[in-house]
C-alpha positions as a Markdown table, in Angstrom:
| # | Residue | x | y | z |
|---|---|---|---|---|
| 1 | Met | 18.5 | 3.5 | 9.2 |
| 2 | Arg | 17.3 | 1.0 | 11.7 |
| 3 | Ile | 14.0 | -0.7 | 12.6 |
| 4 | Val | 13.2 | 0.4 | 16.1 |
| 5 | Glu | 9.9 | -1.4 | 16.7 |
| 6 | Val | 7.3 | -3.5 | 14.9 |
| 7 | Lys | 3.8 | -4.0 | 16.2 |
| 8 | Gln | 1.1 | -6.2 | 14.6 |
| 9 | Gly | -2.6 | -6.9 | 15.2 |
| 10 | Val | -5.7 | -8.4 | 13.5 |
| 11 | Ala | -8.7 | -6.3 | 12.5 |
| 12 | Pro | -12.1 | -7.7 | 11.4 |
| 13 | Ile | -13.5 | -6.7 | 8.1 |
| 14 | Arg | -16.3 | -9.3 | 8.2 |
| 15 | Ser | -19.5 | -8.6 | 6.2 |
| 16 | Asp | -22.6 | -10.4 | 5.0 |
| 17 | Ile | -21.7 | -9.7 | 1.4 |
| 18 | Ala | -20.6 | -12.4 | -1.0 |
| 19 | Asn | -19.2 | -12.8 | -4.5 |
| 20 | Ala | -19.5 | -15.8 | -6.8 |
| 21 | Tyr | -16.9 | -17.8 | -4.9 |
| 22 | Ile | -16.7 | -16.7 | -1.2 |
| 23 | Asp | -18.5 | -14.8 | 1.5 |
| 24 | Phe | -16.9 | -12.3 | 3.8 |
| 25 | Ser | -18.5 | -13.4 | 7.1 |
| 26 | Ala | -15.2 | -14.2 | 8.8 |
| 27 | Met | -12.7 | -12.0 | 6.9 |
| 28 | Thr | -9.8 | -10.4 | 8.8 |
| 29 | Ala | -6.9 | -8.2 | 8.0 |
| 30 | Ser | -3.4 | -7.9 | 9.5 |
| 31 | Ile | -2.3 | -4.5 | 10.5 |
| 32 | Val | 1.2 | -3.4 | 11.4 |
| 33 | Ala | 3.1 | -0.4 | 12.7 |
| 34 | Val | 6.8 | -0.2 | 11.8 |
| 35 | Thr | 8.9 | 2.5 | 13.5 |
| 36 | Val | 12.1 | 3.5 | 11.7 |
| 37 | Glu | 14.9 | 5.8 | 12.9 |
| 38 | Gly | 17.6 | 7.5 | 10.9 |
| 39 | Asp | 19.6 | 10.7 | 10.7 |
| 40 | Ala | 16.4 | 12.6 | 9.6 |
| 41 | Gly | 14.5 | 11.5 | 12.6 |
| 42 | Arg | 11.9 | 8.8 | 13.4 |
| 43 | Ala | 8.7 | 7.8 | 11.6 |
| 44 | Thr | 6.1 | 5.1 | 12.0 |
| 45 | Gly | 4.7 | 3.6 | 8.9 |
| 46 | Phe | 1.5 | 1.6 | 8.8 |
| 47 | Gly | 0.4 | -1.4 | 6.6 |
| 48 | Phe | -2.4 | -3.8 | 6.1 |
| 49 | Asn | -3.4 | -6.5 | 3.7 |
| 50 | Ser | -6.1 | -6.2 | 1.1 |
| 51 | Asn | -9.5 | -7.8 | 1.3 |
| 52 | Gly | -9.9 | -11.3 | 0.1 |
| 53 | Arg | -7.0 | -12.8 | 2.0 |
| 54 | Tyr | -7.0 | -13.3 | 5.8 |
| 55 | Ala | -4.7 | -11.9 | 8.5 |
| 56 | Gln | -1.3 | -13.6 | 8.8 |
| 57 | Pro | -0.4 | -13.2 | 12.5 |
| 58 | Gly | 1.5 | -16.5 | 12.7 |
| 59 | Leu | 3.7 | -15.8 | 9.7 |
| 60 | Leu | 4.4 | -12.3 | 10.8 |
| 61 | Ala | 5.3 | -13.3 | 14.3 |
| 62 | Glu | 7.4 | -16.4 | 13.5 |
| 63 | Arg | 9.4 | -15.3 | 10.5 |
| 64 | Phe | 9.0 | -11.9 | 8.9 |
| 65 | Val | 8.8 | -9.5 | 11.9 |
| 66 | Pro | 11.9 | -11.0 | 13.6 |
| 67 | Arg | 13.9 | -10.9 | 10.3 |
| 68 | Leu | 12.9 | -7.3 | 9.7 |
| 69 | Leu | 13.9 | -6.2 | 13.2 |
| 70 | Ser | 17.3 | -7.8 | 12.6 |
| 71 | Ala | 17.9 | -6.1 | 9.2 |
| 72 | Asp | 21.3 | -4.6 | 8.7 |
| 73 | Pro | 21.1 | -0.8 | 9.0 |
| 74 | Ala | 23.4 | -0.4 | 6.0 |
| 75 | Ala | 21.0 | -2.5 | 3.8 |
| 76 | Leu | 18.2 | -0.2 | 5.0 |
| 77 | Thr | 20.0 | 2.9 | 3.9 |
| 78 | Leu | 20.4 | 4.3 | 0.4 |
| 79 | Pro | 23.5 | 6.3 | -0.5 |
| 80 | Asp | 21.7 | 9.6 | 0.1 |
| 81 | Gly | 20.8 | 8.5 | 3.6 |
| 82 | Thr | 17.1 | 7.8 | 2.9 |
| 83 | Leu | 15.2 | 4.6 | 3.7 |
| 84 | Asn | 15.6 | 1.7 | 1.3 |
| 85 | Pro | 12.5 | -0.6 | 1.7 |
| 86 | Ala | 14.2 | -3.2 | -0.6 |
| 87 | Gly | 16.8 | -3.8 | 2.1 |
| 88 | Gly | 14.0 | -4.6 | 4.5 |
| 89 | Trp | 12.4 | -6.8 | 1.9 |
| 90 | Ala | 15.6 | -8.8 | 1.4 |
| 91 | Ala | 15.9 | -9.3 | 5.1 |
| 92 | Met | 12.4 | -10.6 | 5.4 |
| 93 | Met | 12.9 | -13.1 | 2.5 |
| 94 | Lys | 16.1 | -14.5 | 3.8 |
| 95 | Asn | 16.1 | -18.3 | 3.8 |
| 96 | Glu | 12.8 | -18.4 | 1.9 |
| 97 | Lys | 12.8 | -20.9 | -1.0 |
| 98 | Pro | 11.5 | -19.9 | -4.4 |
| 99 | Gly | 7.9 | -20.8 | -5.2 |
| 100 | Gly | 5.2 | -21.2 | -2.7 |
| 101 | His | 3.7 | -17.8 | -3.4 |
| 102 | Gly | 0.5 | -17.2 | -1.5 |
| 103 | Glu | 0.0 | -16.5 | 2.2 |
| 104 | Arg | 3.6 | -15.5 | 2.8 |
| 105 | Ser | 3.4 | -12.9 | 0.1 |
| 106 | Val | 0.5 | -11.3 | 2.1 |
| 107 | Ala | 2.6 | -11.1 | 5.3 |
| 108 | Val | 5.6 | -9.6 | 3.5 |
| 109 | Gly | 3.3 | -7.2 | 1.6 |
| 110 | Val | 1.8 | -5.8 | 4.9 |
| 111 | Leu | 5.3 | -5.0 | 6.2 |
| 112 | Asp | 6.5 | -3.6 | 2.9 |
| 113 | Met | 3.6 | -1.2 | 2.8 |
| 114 | Ala | 4.6 | 0.1 | 6.2 |
| 115 | Leu | 8.2 | 0.5 | 5.1 |
| 116 | Trp | 7.2 | 2.7 | 2.2 |
| 117 | Asp | 4.9 | 4.7 | 4.4 |
| 118 | Ala | 7.7 | 5.4 | 6.8 |
| 119 | Ala | 10.2 | 6.1 | 3.9 |
| 120 | Ala | 7.9 | 8.8 | 2.5 |
| 121 | Lys | 7.3 | 10.3 | 6.0 |
| 122 | Leu | 11.0 | 10.5 | 6.7 |
| 123 | Glu | 11.4 | 12.6 | 3.6 |
| 124 | Gly | 8.3 | 14.7 | 4.3 |
| 125 | Lys | 6.7 | 13.7 | 1.0 |
| 126 | Pro | 3.5 | 11.9 | -0.1 |
| 127 | Leu | 4.4 | 8.4 | -1.3 |
| 128 | Trp | 3.2 | 9.2 | -4.8 |
| 129 | Arg | 5.7 | 12.1 | -5.0 |
| 130 | Leu | 8.6 | 9.9 | -3.6 |
| 131 | Leu | 7.8 | 7.2 | -6.2 |
| 132 | Ala | 7.7 | 9.8 | -9.0 |
| 133 | Asp | 11.0 | 11.2 | -7.9 |
| 134 | Arg | 12.8 | 7.9 | -7.5 |
| 135 | Tyr | 11.4 | 6.0 | -10.5 |
| 136 | Arg | 9.8 | 8.4 | -13.0 |
| 137 | Gly | 12.1 | 11.4 | -13.2 |
| 138 | Gly | 9.9 | 13.4 | -11.0 |
| 139 | Thr | 6.8 | 13.1 | -13.2 |
| 140 | Ala | 3.5 | 12.2 | -11.4 |
| 141 | Asp | 0.0 | 12.0 | -12.9 |
| 142 | Glu | -2.3 | 14.8 | -11.9 |
| 143 | Ala | -5.0 | 12.4 | -10.9 |
| 144 | Ala | -5.9 | 8.7 | -11.0 |
| 145 | Trp | -8.9 | 7.2 | -12.8 |
| 146 | Val | -10.9 | 5.1 | -10.3 |
| 147 | Tyr | -14.0 | 3.0 | -10.5 |
| 148 | Ala | -16.5 | 1.9 | -7.9 |
| 149 | Ala | -16.4 | -1.8 | -7.1 |
| 150 | Gly | -19.6 | -3.2 | -5.6 |
| 151 | Gly | -22.6 | -5.1 | -6.7 |
| 152 | Tyr | -22.0 | -7.9 | -4.2 |
| 153 | Tyr | -24.6 | -10.4 | -3.4 |
| 154 | Tyr | -26.3 | -9.7 | -0.1 |
| 155 | Pro | -29.3 | -11.5 | 1.6 |
| 156 | Gly | -32.5 | -10.1 | 0.3 |
| 157 | Lys | -30.8 | -7.8 | -2.2 |
| 158 | Gly | -32.5 | -7.9 | -5.6 |
| 159 | Ile | -32.2 | -5.8 | -8.8 |
| 160 | Asp | -33.8 | -2.8 | -7.1 |
| 161 | Gly | -31.1 | -2.9 | -4.4 |
| 162 | Leu | -28.4 | -3.3 | -6.9 |
| 163 | Leu | -29.6 | -0.2 | -8.8 |
| 164 | Glu | -29.9 | 1.9 | -5.7 |
| 165 | Glu | -26.3 | 1.0 | -4.8 |
| 166 | Met | -25.1 | 2.0 | -8.3 |
| 167 | Lys | -27.0 | 5.2 | -8.1 |
| 168 | Arg | -25.1 | 6.1 | -4.9 |
| 169 | Tyr | -21.8 | 5.5 | -6.6 |
| 170 | Leu | -22.7 | 7.7 | -9.5 |
| 171 | Gly | -23.8 | 10.4 | -7.0 |
| 172 | Leu | -20.4 | 10.2 | -5.3 |
| 173 | Gly | -18.6 | 11.1 | -8.6 |
| 174 | Tyr | -17.7 | 7.8 | -10.1 |
| 175 | Ser | -18.4 | 7.3 | -13.8 |
| 176 | Thr | -17.6 | 3.6 | -14.0 |
| 177 | Val | -18.9 | 0.9 | -11.8 |
| 178 | Lys | -18.3 | -2.9 | -11.3 |
| 179 | Met | -20.7 | -5.6 | -10.2 |
| 180 | Lys | -20.5 | -9.3 | -9.4 |
| 181 | Ile | -21.9 | -12.0 | -11.6 |
| 182 | Gly | -22.0 | -15.8 | -11.6 |
| 183 | Gly | -23.1 | -16.3 | -8.0 |
| 184 | Ser | -26.8 | -15.4 | -7.5 |
| 185 | Pro | -27.9 | -16.9 | -4.2 |
| 186 | Gly | -29.9 | -20.2 | -4.7 |
| 187 | Val | -29.3 | -20.2 | -8.5 |
| 188 | Pro | -27.2 | -23.1 | -9.9 |
| 189 | Leu | -24.4 | -22.1 | -12.1 |
| 190 | Lys | -26.1 | -23.7 | -15.1 |
| 191 | Asp | -29.1 | -21.4 | -14.6 |
| 192 | Ala | -27.2 | -18.3 | -13.6 |
| 193 | Leu | -26.8 | -16.6 | -17.0 |
| 194 | Pro | -30.4 | -15.5 | -17.6 |
| 195 | Glu | -30.5 | -13.9 | -14.1 |
| 196 | Asp | -27.2 | -12.2 | -14.5 |
| 197 | Leu | -28.3 | -10.8 | -17.9 |
| 198 | Arg | -31.3 | -9.2 | -16.2 |
| 199 | Arg | -29.1 | -7.7 | -13.6 |
| 200 | Ile | -26.5 | -6.4 | -16.2 |
| 201 | Glu | -29.2 | -4.9 | -18.5 |
| 202 | Ala | -30.8 | -3.1 | -15.5 |
| 203 | Val | -27.5 | -1.5 | -14.6 |
| 204 | Leu | -26.8 | -0.6 | -18.3 |
| 205 | Asp | -30.1 | 1.2 | -18.5 |
| 206 | Leu | -29.0 | 3.3 | -15.5 |
| 207 | Leu | -25.8 | 4.0 | -17.4 |
| 208 | Asp | -27.7 | 5.1 | -20.6 |
| 209 | Gly | -26.7 | 1.9 | -22.3 |
| 210 | Asp | -22.9 | 2.7 | -22.2 |
| 211 | Gly | -21.2 | -0.7 | -21.6 |
| 212 | Ser | -17.8 | 1.0 | -21.3 |
| 213 | Arg | -18.9 | 2.3 | -17.9 |
| 214 | Leu | -19.7 | -1.2 | -16.5 |
| 215 | Ala | -17.3 | -4.0 | -15.6 |
| 216 | Val | -18.4 | -7.4 | -14.4 |
| 217 | Asp | -16.5 | -9.8 | -12.0 |
| 218 | Val | -16.8 | -13.6 | -11.7 |
| 219 | Asn | -14.1 | -14.0 | -9.0 |
| 220 | Gly | -12.7 | -17.1 | -10.8 |
| 221 | Arg | -15.7 | -19.3 | -10.5 |
| 222 | Phe | -16.2 | -20.4 | -14.1 |
| 223 | Gly | -14.7 | -23.3 | -16.1 |
| 224 | Leu | -14.2 | -22.9 | -19.8 |
| 225 | His | -17.7 | -23.9 | -20.8 |
| 226 | Ala | -19.4 | -21.3 | -18.6 |
| 227 | Ala | -16.8 | -18.7 | -19.4 |
| 228 | Leu | -17.4 | -19.1 | -23.1 |
| 229 | Ala | -21.2 | -19.1 | -22.7 |
| 230 | Tyr | -21.1 | -15.9 | -20.7 |
| 231 | Ala | -18.6 | -14.4 | -23.1 |
| 232 | Ala | -20.9 | -14.9 | -26.0 |
| 233 | Ala | -23.8 | -13.2 | -24.1 |
| 234 | Leu | -21.6 | -10.4 | -22.8 |
| 235 | Glu | -19.8 | -9.4 | -26.0 |
| 236 | Pro | -22.6 | -7.3 | -27.5 |
| 237 | Phe | -22.7 | -5.1 | -24.4 |
| 238 | Gly | -19.2 | -3.7 | -25.0 |
| 239 | Leu | -18.3 | -3.9 | -21.3 |
| 240 | Arg | -15.3 | -2.1 | -19.7 |
| 241 | Trp | -14.0 | -5.6 | -18.9 |
| 242 | Tyr | -14.9 | -9.2 | -18.1 |
| 243 | Glu | -13.0 | -9.9 | -14.9 |
| 244 | Glu | -11.4 | -13.1 | -13.6 |
| 245 | Pro | -13.8 | -15.5 | -15.3 |
| 246 | Leu | -11.5 | -18.4 | -14.7 |
| 247 | Asp | -9.1 | -19.9 | -12.1 |
| 248 | Pro | -6.3 | -17.3 | -12.0 |
| 249 | Val | -3.5 | -19.8 | -12.7 |
| 250 | Asp | -5.2 | -21.7 | -15.5 |
| 251 | Tyr | -3.3 | -19.8 | -18.1 |
| 252 | Ala | -4.0 | -22.1 | -21.1 |
| 253 | Thr | -7.8 | -21.7 | -20.6 |
| 254 | His | -7.4 | -17.9 | -20.4 |
| 255 | Ala | -5.7 | -18.1 | -23.8 |
| 256 | Thr | -8.6 | -20.1 | -25.2 |
| 257 | Leu | -11.1 | -17.6 | -23.9 |
| 258 | Ala | -9.1 | -14.7 | -25.3 |
| 259 | Glu | -9.4 | -16.3 | -28.7 |
| 260 | His | -13.2 | -16.2 | -28.5 |
| 261 | Tyr | -13.9 | -13.0 | -26.6 |
| 262 | Ala | -12.7 | -9.8 | -28.3 |
| 263 | Pro | -13.5 | -7.1 | -25.7 |
| 264 | Pro | -11.2 | -6.6 | -22.7 |
| 265 | Ile | -10.5 | -9.3 | -20.1 |
| 266 | Ala | -9.2 | -8.3 | -16.6 |
| 267 | Thr | -7.4 | -10.7 | -14.2 |
| 268 | Gly | -4.3 | -11.0 | -12.0 |
| 269 | Glu | -5.6 | -10.0 | -8.5 |
| 270 | Asn | -4.8 | -13.5 | -7.2 |
| 271 | Leu | -1.3 | -13.8 | -8.6 |
| 272 | Phe | 1.2 | -13.0 | -5.9 |
| 273 | Ser | 4.7 | -12.9 | -7.4 |
| 274 | Met | 6.5 | -11.4 | -10.5 |
| 275 | Val | 7.1 | -15.0 | -11.7 |
| 276 | Asp | 3.4 | -15.9 | -11.6 |
| 277 | Cys | 2.6 | -12.6 | -13.4 |
| 278 | Arg | 5.2 | -13.4 | -16.0 |
| 279 | Asn | 3.6 | -16.8 | -16.6 |
| 280 | Leu | 0.2 | -15.1 | -17.2 |
| 281 | Ile | 1.8 | -12.8 | -19.7 |
| 282 | Arg | 3.7 | -15.6 | -21.4 |
| 283 | His | 0.9 | -18.2 | -21.5 |
| 284 | Gly | -2.5 | -16.5 | -20.8 |
| 285 | Gly | -3.1 | -15.2 | -24.3 |
| 286 | Leu | -3.8 | -11.7 | -22.9 |
| 287 | Arg | -3.6 | -8.7 | -25.3 |
| 288 | Pro | -1.5 | -5.7 | -24.4 |
| 289 | Asp | -3.7 | -3.3 | -26.4 |
| 290 | Arg | -6.8 | -3.9 | -24.4 |
| 291 | Asp | -6.7 | -6.3 | -21.4 |
| 292 | Ile | -6.3 | -5.2 | -17.8 |
| 293 | Leu | -3.8 | -6.5 | -15.2 |
| 294 | Gln | -5.0 | -6.3 | -11.6 |
| 295 | Phe | -2.0 | -7.3 | -9.5 |
| 296 | Asp | -2.4 | -6.0 | -6.0 |
| 297 | Pro | 0.9 | -4.8 | -4.5 |
| 298 | Ala | -0.4 | -5.3 | -0.9 |
| 299 | Leu | -1.0 | -9.0 | -1.5 |
| 300 | Ser | 2.0 | -9.8 | -3.7 |
| 301 | Tyr | 5.1 | -9.1 | -1.6 |
| 302 | Gly | 4.6 | -5.4 | -1.7 |
| 303 | Leu | 5.9 | -2.6 | -3.8 |
| 304 | Val | 9.4 | -3.9 | -4.0 |
| 305 | Glu | 8.1 | -7.0 | -5.9 |
| 306 | Tyr | 5.6 | -4.8 | -7.8 |
| 307 | Leu | 8.5 | -2.8 | -9.3 |
| 308 | Arg | 10.0 | -6.0 | -10.6 |
| 309 | Thr | 6.6 | -6.9 | -12.1 |
| 310 | Leu | 6.4 | -3.5 | -13.9 |
| 311 | Ala | 9.9 | -4.0 | -15.3 |
| 312 | Met | 8.9 | -7.5 | -16.5 |
| 313 | Leu | 5.8 | -6.1 | -18.2 |
| 314 | Glu | 7.8 | -3.5 | -20.0 |
| 315 | Ala | 10.2 | -6.1 | -21.2 |
| 316 | His | 7.2 | -8.0 | -22.7 |
| 317 | Gly | 5.7 | -5.0 | -24.4 |
| 318 | Trp | 3.1 | -4.0 | -21.8 |
| 319 | Ser | 2.5 | -0.5 | -20.7 |
| 320 | Pro | 2.0 | 0.3 | -17.0 |
| 321 | Arg | -1.3 | 2.0 | -18.1 |
| 322 | Arg | -2.7 | -1.5 | -18.5 |
| 323 | Cys | -2.3 | -2.0 | -14.7 |
| 324 | Val | -5.3 | -1.2 | -12.5 |
| 325 | Pro | -4.6 | -2.7 | -9.1 |
| 326 | His | -7.1 | -4.6 | -7.1 |
| 327 | Gly | -7.8 | -3.7 | -3.5 |
| 328 | Gly | -9.3 | -0.2 | -3.4 |
| 329 | His | -6.7 | 1.1 | -1.0 |
| 330 | Gln | -4.6 | 4.2 | -0.6 |
| 331 | Phe | -1.3 | 2.3 | -1.1 |
| 332 | Ala | -2.2 | 1.3 | -4.7 |
| 333 | Leu | -3.7 | 4.7 | -5.3 |
| 334 | Asn | -0.3 | 6.4 | -4.5 |
| 335 | Ile | 1.4 | 3.8 | -6.7 |
| 336 | Ala | -1.0 | 4.5 | -9.6 |
| 337 | Val | -0.3 | 8.3 | -9.5 |
| 338 | Gly | 3.4 | 8.1 | -8.8 |
| 339 | Leu | 4.3 | 5.3 | -11.3 |
| 340 | Gly | 1.7 | 6.2 | -14.1 |
| 341 | Leu | -0.6 | 3.2 | -13.9 |
| 342 | Gly | -4.0 | 3.0 | -15.6 |
| 343 | Gly | -6.0 | 3.7 | -12.5 |
| 344 | Asn | -7.2 | 2.1 | -9.3 |
| 345 | Glu | -10.1 | 0.2 | -7.8 |
| 346 | Ser | -12.2 | 1.8 | -5.1 |
| 347 | Tyr | -14.6 | 0.4 | -2.5 |
| 348 | Pro | -16.9 | 3.3 | -1.5 |
| 349 | Glu | -19.2 | 1.1 | 0.7 |
| 350 | Val | -17.5 | -2.1 | 1.7 |
| 351 | Phe | -14.5 | -3.3 | 3.6 |
| 352 | Ala | -14.5 | -0.4 | 6.0 |
| 353 | Pro | -12.3 | 1.1 | 7.3 |
| 354 | Phe | -9.8 | -0.1 | 4.8 |
| 355 | Gly | -11.7 | 0.5 | 1.6 |
| 356 | Gly | -11.9 | 4.0 | 0.1 |
| 357 | Phe | -9.6 | 6.9 | 0.2 |
| 358 | Ala | -8.8 | 10.0 | 2.4 |
| 359 | Asp | -11.8 | 11.7 | 3.9 |
| 360 | Asp | -11.5 | 15.0 | 2.1 |
| 361 | Val | -10.5 | 13.7 | -1.3 |
| 362 | Pro | -13.5 | 13.8 | -3.6 |
| 363 | Val | -14.1 | 11.7 | -6.7 |
| 364 | Val | -14.7 | 14.1 | -9.6 |
| 365 | Asp | -15.8 | 12.7 | -13.0 |
| 366 | Gly | -14.3 | 9.4 | -12.0 |
| 367 | Arg | -10.9 | 10.8 | -11.0 |
| 368 | Val | -9.1 | 11.4 | -7.8 |
| 369 | Arg | -6.4 | 14.1 | -7.1 |
| 370 | Met | -3.9 | 13.1 | -4.5 |
| 371 | Pro | -3.4 | 15.1 | -1.2 |
| 372 | Asp | 0.0 | 16.3 | -0.2 |
| 373 | Ala | 0.0 | 14.5 | 3.2 |
| 374 | Pro | 3.3 | 12.8 | 4.0 |
| 375 | Gly | 3.4 | 9.0 | 3.5 |
| 376 | Ile | 0.5 | 7.0 | 2.2 |
| 377 | Gly | -1.9 | 9.4 | 3.8 |
| 378 | Phe | -3.6 | 7.1 | 6.3 |
| 379 | Glu | -3.7 | 10.0 | 8.8 |
| 380 | Ala | -6.2 | 11.7 | 6.5 |
| 381 | Lys | -8.6 | 8.8 | 6.7 |
| 382 | Ser | -10.0 | 9.1 | 10.2 |
| 383 | Ala | -11.6 | 5.7 | 10.7 |
| 384 | Leu | -8.6 | 3.8 | 9.4 |
| 385 | Tyr | -6.1 | 6.0 | 11.3 |
| 386 | Ala | -8.0 | 5.3 | 14.5 |
| 387 | Val | -7.3 | 1.6 | 14.0 |
| 388 | Phe | -3.6 | 2.2 | 13.4 |
| 389 | Lys | -3.3 | 4.7 | 16.2 |
| 390 | Asp | -4.7 | 2.1 | 18.7 |
| 391 | Leu | -2.1 | -0.4 | 17.4 |
| 392 | Ala | 0.8 | 2.0 | 17.7 |
| 393 | Gly | -0.2 | 3.2 | 21.1 |
């Protein structure tokens, strides 16, 4: 196997939406096309980074693309002649010191995604099937549980607009929805709780009072005092989860919150290495019988590192079913089905064209069955494939 060509570009995903911490008015994403050639032929794999982190053209051009292009063909080839993405990963990380996880993990994750797309295409398989065959004895889930992530703040959007949005998601086949809290425009944090309770109660009325069908997301804005105040108010609702209430690397404060809030807590989307994830498991007080881990393989050095993270979780008594990746993209959806995760996020209306799944893949009762398209399946998502096709030329 050898890397023939790597192309990269930057795509806008800007939007007027906002969460409790940032707006998306200048958000971008890196896109790549990696062409691989071997005895079985040639294939081009595509990759991009998830929303919430910006494009990384500098890191890609200066360090990671040149290293990938110089990767040893022997390291890229498994004994059966198939593509070994871990060999490409090792080449990209040559001469990188431990620690410093963050932006470089995004750049490596973009290229890693493309390598896995190419690997599956070279074998003529969907990625979910390749993963099940390589790592799960051929067993893949029949479908993935998915939830609709939305409820962002938007200029002029009140409770009526929020409810109309949630109705659209339910009409698309989702049974569980997620909304943002902690950042109502013009409302100081100290006064935000009453407004958020009104928004939450309105959505719960739409869901027939079933709190297990609603998750709320703070995007790391709270300190301990606000997190505890919200926890006390949220607990009676029995929500699906209370997401990222605290700074993602403030593990001791997470442990304190977990002592006071019995329902599920979800976090992890802003941890970008196995070691950081391990620190969360060791020190964050999270509970393997209920809490949700949202590590995003596209942001955290890719699937090669995510496999290490899953092995670490197993060693610490956590099931992969507790993992529901952030990002709402087809890469994580393939991983969820192929490796038996607990589900996947979905963005039906935001972060186009990267959010959402293949065009002809419906959501039925909150679940998605995977198509048999080779690779990750980008070609079956017309708006996204148009972006990649322009890049690949």
